[in-house]
Each structure stands twice: as structure tokens, then as C-alpha cells.
C-alpha positions in Angstrom: 62.8 169.6 82.8 62.4 165.9 82.0 65.9 165.9 80.3 67.5 167.4 83.4 66.0 164.8 85.6 67.2 162.0 83.3 70.7 163.5 83.3 70.8 163.6 87.0 69.5 160.1 87.3 72.1 158.8 84.7 74.9 160.5 86.6 73.8 159.0 89.8 73.6 155.5 88.3 77.1 155.9 86.7 78.6 157.1 89.9 77.3 154.1 91.7 78.2 151.6 89.0 81.6 152.9 88.0 83.4 152.2 91.2 82.0 148.7 91.2 83.2 148.1 87.6 86.6 149.5 88.4 86.9 147.4 91.5 86.3 144.3 89.4 89.1 145.3 86.9 92.4 143.5 87.1 95.4 145.7 86.6 99.0 144.8 86.3 102.3 146.6 86.0 105.6 145.7 84.2 108.8 147.5 84.9 110.2 147.7 81.4 113.6 148.9 82.5 114.0 146.0 84.8 112.9 143.5 82.1 115.5 145.0 79.7 118.2 144.7 82.4 117.4 141.3 83.9 115.6 139.2 81.4 117.7 136.4 79.9 117.2 137.5 76.2 118.3 141.1 77.2 121.4 139.8 79.0 122.3 137.6 76.0 121.8 140.5 73.6 124.1 142.7 75.7 126.7 139.9 75.7 126.4 139.6 71.9 126.9 143.4 71.5 130.0 143.4 73.8 131.5 140.5 71.9 130.7 142.0 68.5 132.2 145.4 69.3 135.1 144.3 71.5 137.8 144.5 68.9 136.7 147.9 67.7 136.6 149.1 71.3 140.1 147.8 71.9 141.3 149.5 68.7 139.8 152.8 69.9 141.5 152.5 73.2 144.8 151.8 71.5 144.4 154.8 69.3 143.5 156.9 72.3 146.6 155.9 74.1 148.7 156.6 71.0 147.1 160.0 70.6 147.7 160.8 74.3 151.4 159.7 74.0 151.9 161.9 70.9 150.3 164.9 72.7 152.5 164.4 75.7 155.6 164.1 73.5 154.7 167.3 71.8 154.1 169.1 75.1 157.3 167.8 76.6 159.7 168.1 73.6 157.9 170.6 71.3 160.0 173.5 72.5 163.3 171.8 71.9 162.4 170.2 68.5 163.5 171.6 65.2 160.7 173.6 63.5 160.2 171.0 60.7 160.1 168.1 63.2 157.6 169.9 65.4 155.4 170.7 62.4 155.6 167.0 61.3 154.7 165.8 64.8 151.8 168.3 65.0 150.5 167.2 61.6 150.8 163.5 62.7 148.9 164.4 65.9 146.2 166.2 64.0 145.8 163.3 61.5 145.7 160.8 64.4 143.2 162.9 66.3 140.9 163.3 63.2 141.1 159.5 62.6 140.3 158.8 66.3 137.3 161.2 66.3 135.9 159.6 63.1 136.4 156.1 64.3 134.9 156.9 67.7 131.8 158.5 66.0 131.3 155.5 63.7 131.7 153.2 66.6 129.0 155.0 68.6 126.6 155.1 65.6 127.1 151.4 64.8 126.8 150.4 68.5 123.6 152.4 68.9 122.1 151.0 65.8 122.9 147.4 66.8 121.7 148.0 70.3 118.4 149.4 69.0 118.0 146.3 66.8 118.7 143.9 69.7 116.5 145.7 72.1 113.7 145.9 69.6 113.8 142.1 69.4 113.8 141.7 73.2 111.0 144.3 73.6 108.9 142.4 71.0 109.4 139.1 72.9 108.7 140.9 76.2 105.4 142.3 74.8 104.3 138.9 73.6 105.1 137.5 77.1 103.1 140.3 78.7 100.2 139.6 76.4 100.3 135.9 77.2 100.3 136.5 80.9 97.5 139.0 80.6 95.3 136.6 78.6 96.1 133.6 80.9 95.5 135.5 84.1 92.6 137.6 82.8 94.2 141.1 83.3 92.1 144.0 81.9 95.0 146.4 81.7 98.8 146.1 82.1 100.8 149.3 82.4 104.4 149.7 81.5 105.0 153.3 82.6 103.8 154.6 86.0 104.9 157.1 88.6 104.1 154.5 91.3 102.8 151.0 91.1 102.1 148.8 94.1 104.2 145.6 94.4 100.8 143.8 94.6 100.2 144.5 90.9 103.8 144.2 89.7 104.1 141.3 87.3 107.7 142.0 86.2 109.1 138.8 87.8 106.5 136.8 85.9 107.5 138.4 82.6 111.3 137.8 83.3 110.5 134.2 84.1 108.4 133.8 81.0 111.3 135.2 78.9 113.8 132.9 80.6 111.6 129.9 79.7 111.6 130.8 76.0 114.8 130.5 74.0 
């Protein structure tokens, strides 16, 4: 009986104290997607990736055009070509297609790997900026994923500015 009374009393005290403690908490929200799109380090990382992979992308586009031209030539003139010429052209097309597919796959794999490396670096810097802001402004919790966050608690602009201030 005494234990039940204590449990009820403890529950009552917690129900009164909990909202007060929660009301005193300072919560923030950071839109990670926006930081990764708009922050200066993320923009620079994207520019580095574009520059690094530009030549390979152009080579893939050139190969794609060559592959398309070969296919169109086969479709247009394949019926009138000599059998040996047609087979040679088909073999050339298949070799070119295989080479194109391989280079395209390697390009995507290399690009994804480099993008992940660059974004990991940006994310690390962003997390340090969030932590500095949280400590300086005495936040109790900062969330990065939420279904909804009030603009009142959104500190994304502060994080983007902090990242712009660091080189």
C-alpha cells in the first residue's frame, strides 16, 4: 500500500516537473540537405568534382555519339552492305558498346567514391560548426532529421555562415 502511494506521488511530481524541464530546454534544427547544397565548402567540393571528372565525362559523351553514329549507320546501310562488311561493322559496334558500358560504369564508381570522400569532409566540418554553435549558444539538442521543424529553431543559416567563415 505504501509503495503504491509513493509511486502515485512520484508520477505526480514527474508530471509536474517534466514539462517545466522540457520548456527550459533549448532545441535547434539543421537542414543537412541545405547545408550540403549551399555551404561554401560543399559548393567548392562540387566544383572540384566537376573539374576533376570533366575530361572523362567529355570522353564518355564522345564515345556515346560515336556509338550512336555506328548504330545509325548499321540500321541505315546494314541491309545493303556485303555480309562481311556488315559483320565487321556489328563487331565494331559491339566492341564499342562494351567499351562504353565499362567506361561509364568505372566513371560512375569513381565519381561516387570521390563524391563520398568530399561530402564526408564537408559533413565533418558542418558537424564541428554545429557543435560550436550549440556550445556557444547553449543548445541542449540539435536535430538534423525531422518531419517538421519550426523556422524559429532552424539554425541552418548560422551553420552555413559559420562554414563560409572557415576556409
